[in-house]
C-alpha positions in Angstrom: 0.0 0.0 -0.2 2.7 2.5 0.5 4.5 1.7 -2.7 1.3 3.3 -4.4 1.6 6.3 -2.2 5.3 6.6 -3.3 4.7 6.0 -7.1 1.9 8.8 -6.8 4.3 11.2 -5.5 6.6 10.3 -8.0 4.3 10.8 -10.7 3.2 14.0 -9.1 7.0 15.6 -8.9 7.4 14.2 -12.8 4.4 16.0 -13.9 5.7 19.3 -12.2 9.2 18.4 -13.7 7.5 18.3 -17.1 5.6 21.1 -16.8 8.4 23.7 -15.6 10.8 22.8 -18.0 12.0 25.1 -21.0 13.9 22.3 -22.8 11.1 20.6 -24.6 13.4 17.1 -24.7 13.6 17.2 -20.9 9.7 17.5 -20.7 9.3 14.6 -22.9 11.7 12.6 -20.8 9.8 13.5 -17.8 6.4 12.5 -19.9 8.2 9.4 -20.3 9.1 8.9 -16.8 5.2 9.0 -15.9 4.7 6.3 -18.2 7.2 4.4 -16.7 6.1 4.9 -13.2 2.3 4.3 -14.6 3.2 0.9 -16.2 4.7 -0.2 -12.4 1.4 1.4 -11.2 -0.9 -0.9 -13.2 1.2 -4.0 -12.7 1.2 -3.6 -9.1 -2.9 -3.2 -9.4 -2.8 -6.8 -11.2 -3.5 -5.4 -14.7 -0.3 -6.9 -16.6 -1.8 -6.3 -19.7 -2.5 -2.6 -19.5 0.8 -2.4 -17.9 2.4 -3.8 -21.3 0.0 -1.8 -23.3 1.5 1.6 -21.5 5.1 0.7 -21.9 4.6 0.2 -25.4 2.4 3.0 -26.2 3.5 5.6 -23.3 7.1 4.8 -23.2 8.1 3.6 -26.8 5.8 5.3 -29.2 4.8 8.6 -27.7 8.7 9.7 -26.7 9.4 8.9 -30.4 6.7 11.0 -31.9 7.6 13.8 -29.7 11.3 13.5 -30.1 10.6 13.7 -34.2 8.2 16.5 -33.5 10.9 18.6 -31.6 13.6 17.8 -34.0 11.3 19.4 -37.1 10.6 22.2 -34.6 12.7 24.2 -32.1 14.1 22.6 -29.1 13.9 25.1 -26.3 10.7 27.0 -25.6 10.8 31.0 -25.5 
């Protein structure tokens, strides 16, 4: 039970980190960290299929799409 609260706190910290970054690559790293923690969270809640889907889509696919979009635009927010 304590592990769930710790993971929830880490998700909140990662979300605040992602929002406050001016470097968009670091913001994407923060959002992928949120996806990693959510995958662990789902696994602890005994939903391994949802955890695998979150890992595949949230960590891999979304991060790749965001990085490609940032490469085609500007890396730093004004």
